C-alpha positions as CSV (number, residue, x, y, z in Angstrom):
1,M,9.3,23.2,23.4
2,T,11.8,22.3,20.6
3,G,11.3,23.9,17.2
4,P,10.5,22.5,13.4
5,D,14.4,22.6,12.7
6,E,15.7,20.9,15.5
7,V,16.8,17.4,14.9
8,H,15.9,14.9,17.1
9,A,17.9,12.1,17.5
10,L,16.7,8.1,17.1
11,D,16.6,5.9,19.9
12,R,18.5,2.9,18.6
13,S,17.3,0.8,22.5
14,S,14.2,1.5,21.8
15,P,11.8,-1.3,20.5
16,M,10.3,1.1,17.7
17,P,12.0,0.6,14.5
18,L,13.9,3.5,13.3
19,W,11.8,3.8,10.0
20,A,8.7,4.3,12.4
21,Q,10.9,6.6,14.5
22,L,12.1,8.8,11.8
23,Q,8.4,8.8,10.2
24,Q,7.1,10.2,13.6
25,E,10.1,12.8,13.9
26,L,9.6,14.0,10.5
27,T,6.0,14.2,11.0
28,R,6.5,15.7,14.2
29,R,8.9,18.8,12.5
30,L,6.5,18.8,9.3
31,Q,3.4,20.0,11.9
32,A,5.8,22.4,13.5
33,G,6.3,23.6,10.5
34,A,9.6,22.6,8.8
35,F,10.6,22.4,5.6
36,D,8.1,25.3,4.2
37,Q,10.7,26.0,1.3
38,E,11.9,22.2,0.4
39,F,12.2,18.7,2.0
40,P,15.0,17.0,2.0
41,G,16.2,14.6,0.1
42,E,17.3,11.4,0.9
43,L,20.7,11.7,1.7
44,E,20.3,14.7,3.7
45,L,18.1,12.8,6.1
46,V,20.5,9.9,6.1
47,E,23.4,11.6,7.1
48,A,21.1,14.0,9.4
49,Y,19.7,10.9,11.0
50,A,22.8,8.6,10.9
51,V,20.4,5.5,9.5
52,S,20.4,3.5,6.6
53,R,18.6,4.6,3.5
54,Y,16.2,2.2,3.4
55,T,15.1,3.4,6.8
56,V,14.5,6.7,4.9
57,R,12.5,5.1,2.2
58,E,10.8,3.6,4.2
59,A,9.9,6.6,6.7
60,L,9.0,8.3,3.9
61,R,7.0,5.8,2.1
62,R,4.7,6.5,5.2
63,L,4.4,9.3,4.9
64,R,3.1,9.8,1.2
65,E,0.4,7.2,2.5
66,S,-0.1,9.8,5.3
67,R,-0.9,12.4,2.6
68,L,1.7,14.5,4.4
69,I,4.5,14.8,1.4
70,D,3.8,13.9,-2.1
71,S,6.9,12.5,-4.4
72,A,7.7,12.1,-8.0
73,K,10.4,10.2,-10.0
74,G,13.4,12.9,-10.5
75,R,11.8,15.9,-8.7
76,G,12.3,14.2,-4.8
77,S,9.8,14.7,-2.2
78,W,7.7,18.4,-1.4
79,V,5.0,19.3,1.5
80,R,1.9,18.3,0.4
81,R,-0.5,22.0,0.8
82,G,-3.8,21.7,0.9
83,G,-6.8,19.2,-0.1
84,D,-7.5,16.0,1.9
85,S,-5.5,14.7,4.2
86,N,-7.0,11.8,5.2
87,P,-5.3,8.6,3.1
88,P,-7.6,6.5,1.1
89,L,-9.9,4.4,3.0
90,G,-10.2,1.2,0.6
91,S,-11.0,-1.7,2.8
92,L,-7.8,-3.0,0.9
93,Y,-5.9,-0.5,1.8
94,S,-6.9,-0.2,5.4
95,L,-5.9,-3.6,6.2
96,F,-2.0,-3.4,4.6
97,R,-2.1,0.2,6.8
98,E,-3.4,-1.3,9.8
99,V,-1.5,-4.6,10.0
100,D,1.9,-2.3,9.6
101,A,0.1,-0.4,12.5
102,Q,0.2,-3.5,14.7
103,G,3.8,-3.9,13.9
104,I,3.5,-7.1,12.0
105,R,6.0,-7.4,8.8
106,Q,4.6,-7.7,5.5
107,R,6.7,-9.1,2.2
108,S,5.2,-10.2,-0.7
109,I,6.2,-13.0,-3.1
110,V,5.6,-11.8,-7.0
111,L,4.0,-14.6,-8.7
112,A,4.4,-12.4,-12.2
113,Q,5.6,-9.5,-13.5
114,E,4.5,-8.8,-16.8
115,I,3.2,-7.0,-19.8
116,V,0.0,-9.2,-21.3
117,T,-3.6,-8.7,-22.9
118,W,-6.4,-10.0,-21.0
119,A,-9.8,-9.2,-22.3
120,A,-11.9,-9.5,-18.7
121,A,-9.7,-6.7,-17.2
122,A,-9.4,-4.6,-20.4
123,E,-13.1,-4.2,-20.7
124,E,-13.2,-3.7,-16.7
125,L,-10.5,-0.5,-17.5
126,G,-13.0,0.0,-20.3
127,L,-10.4,-0.7,-23.0
128,E,-10.0,-2.8,-26.5
129,P,-9.9,-6.4,-25.4
130,D,-6.0,-6.3,-26.7
131,T,-4.9,-3.7,-25.0
132,P,-1.7,-4.6,-23.6
133,L,-1.9,-4.1,-19.4
134,F,0.7,-4.4,-17.1
135,H,0.1,-7.0,-14.5
136,L,1.1,-7.9,-11.3
137,E,0.4,-10.7,-9.1
138,R,2.0,-11.4,-5.3
139,M,1.3,-13.4,-2.3
140,R,1.0,-10.9,0.4
141,L,2.5,-12.4,3.9
142,A,2.2,-11.1,7.1
143,D,4.8,-12.2,9.6
144,E,5.2,-14.9,7.2
145,L,1.7,-16.0,7.2
146,P,-0.5,-15.9,4.2
147,M,-2.9,-13.1,3.7
148,A,-4.0,-12.2,0.9
149,H,-3.6,-13.2,-3.0
150,D,-3.3,-10.3,-5.2
151,R,-3.3,-9.3,-8.9
152,V,-3.5,-6.1,-10.6
153,W,-3.7,-4.7,-14.1
154,I,-3.0,-1.3,-15.3
155,P,-2.1,-0.2,-18.8
156,A,0.9,-0.8,-20.0
157,E,1.2,2.7,-21.4
158,V,1.1,4.2,-18.0
159,A,3.0,1.4,-16.2
160,R,5.3,-0.1,-18.4
161,P,8.3,1.5,-16.2
162,L,7.3,-1.1,-12.8
163,L,8.5,-4.0,-14.7
164,E,12.1,-2.9,-13.2
165,V,10.7,-2.3,-9.8
166,D,11.3,-5.0,-6.8
167,F,7.4,-5.5,-5.6
168,T,9.0,-8.2,-2.5
169,V,8.3,-4.8,0.0
170,S,7.7,-2.1,-2.5
171,G,4.1,-0.9,-2.8
172,L,2.5,-0.4,-5.8
173,Y,1.0,3.2,-5.3
174,D,4.3,4.8,-4.1
175,E,6.0,2.8,-7.1
176,L,3.1,4.1,-9.9
177,A,3.4,7.4,-8.3
178,A,7.4,7.8,-8.2
179,Q,8.4,5.8,-11.2
180,C,5.0,6.9,-13.4
181,G,4.2,10.2,-12.3
182,V,0.6,8.6,-11.4
183,S,-1.2,8.7,-8.1
184,L,-4.8,7.2,-8.0
185,A,-7.5,9.6,-6.7
186,G,-10.2,7.5,-6.0
187,G,-12.7,4.1,-7.6
188,R,-14.8,2.2,-5.6
189,E,-14.5,-1.3,-4.2
190,R,-16.8,-4.4,-4.3
191,I,-16.4,-6.8,-1.3
192,A,-18.1,-10.3,-1.5
193,A,-17.4,-13.5,0.7
194,V,-16.8,-16.1,-1.5
195,I,-15.4,-20.2,-1.9
196,P,-12.2,-19.9,-3.1
197,T,-10.7,-21.5,-5.9
198,Q,-8.0,-24.3,-5.6
199,R,-5.7,-21.8,-6.6
200,D,-6.3,-19.5,-4.1
201,R,-7.2,-22.4,-1.6
202,D,-3.3,-23.6,-2.4
203,L,-1.2,-20.3,-2.2
204,L,-3.3,-19.1,1.2
205,T,-3.2,-22.2,2.4
206,V,-6.7,-22.1,3.8
207,P,-8.5,-25.0,5.4
208,A,-11.5,-27.4,4.0
209,D,-13.9,-25.0,5.8
210,V,-12.9,-21.4,5.3
211,A,-14.3,-18.6,2.6
212,C,-12.4,-15.8,2.0
213,F,-13.3,-12.2,1.4
214,Q,-13.2,-10.9,-2.2
215,I,-12.2,-7.8,-3.3
216,E,-12.5,-6.1,-6.5
217,R,-11.2,-2.9,-7.0
218,I,-11.8,0.0,-9.8
219,S,-9.2,2.8,-9.3
220,T,-9.3,6.4,-11.3
221,V,-7.5,9.2,-12.2
222,Q,-9.4,12.4,-13.6
223,Q,-12.5,9.7,-13.9
224,R,-10.1,7.5,-16.3
225,R,-10.3,4.0,-14.7
226,M,-6.2,3.1,-14.5
227,E,-6.3,0.4,-11.8
228,Y,-8.5,-3.1,-12.2
229,R,-7.2,-5.4,-9.0
230,H,-8.6,-8.5,-7.2
231,T,-7.7,-9.7,-4.2
232,V,-8.7,-12.6,-2.1
233,V,-8.6,-12.5,1.3
234,R,-8.5,-15.0,4.4
235,A,-11.5,-14.5,6.1
236,D,-10.4,-16.3,9.6
237,R,-7.6,-13.7,9.9
238,Y,-9.2,-10.1,8.6
239,S,-12.5,-8.7,9.2
240,V,-14.3,-6.2,7.3
241,L,-15.3,-3.1,9.9
242,A,-18.2,-0.7,8.4
243,E,-18.6,3.4,10.3
244,W,-21.1,5.4,9.5
245,S,-21.7,9.1,11.0
246,P,-23.7,11.7,9.8
247,Q,-20.5,12.4,7.8
248,G,-20.5,9.7,5.8
249,Y,-20.3,5.8,6.0
250,T,-16.4,4.4,5.4
251,V,-15.9,0.9,4.7
252,A,-12.5,-0.8,6.1
253,A,-10.4,-3.8,7.2
254,E,-8.5,-4.9,9.9
255,P,-6.7,-8.0,11.3
256,L,-8.8,-10.4,13.7
257,D,-7.2,-9.8,17.6
258,G,-4.3,-11.4,18.5
259,P,-1.5,-12.5,15.4
260,P,-2.4,-14.1,12.6
261,K,-3.0,-18.1,13.5
262,A,-1.2,-20.6,11.6
263,S,-3.9,-23.3,9.9
264,A,-2.6,-27.4,10.2
265,E,-1.6,-26.8,6.0
266,T,1.2,-24.0,6.8
């Protein structure tokens, strides 16, 4: 049996990405009781595992999503103690997580990253109509095929540092925590089947006979509305999954069986 302080070399001949191997290795050590005093920094992990800083950051991002560690700008990372160890289960979050779990490469095309005023979004956040908002608009791709058209509004007084972030590969919630010190604690989603607008149809290359899922999310921090998100997802590539038990009821999303299929218009 190996101890929590023993460093296992990563297997560069394995088809599993190095970041996934590192995530698995750090999870093993965490579950064995390692890092009781402090969690190693990025450079320490780079040296210990002979990997790039990108590999380390991606592994740490997945550990944050799994709620095993927390991070903040200027403070590094630390082991999460107590509380809920399960990741937030919103269907949008679950969709992107499940796509990752299948080894499908995700990236985003940033369409807008700016400070705006928009009365409708401000109203959803419980703010005055002319309140400045950070707005992020992205096309989410899975293996280079359109997956979702995602738009987010967050009060600018909180999210202004996000103007400098490269969101082609970074996750919004990770950066919101790291750059702004804000971790979203809960919220609600509304899911509906919709006929996409012409713009959504063009962006997602949706065939004329295909509908989409529309997901509207309000996320909160200590009962304050912090995020309004509007996302349109291709319904011919992804499904909504509901599970229930005596302990509760959850709704998640998952890719349909097999790799995403390109339409004739892709």
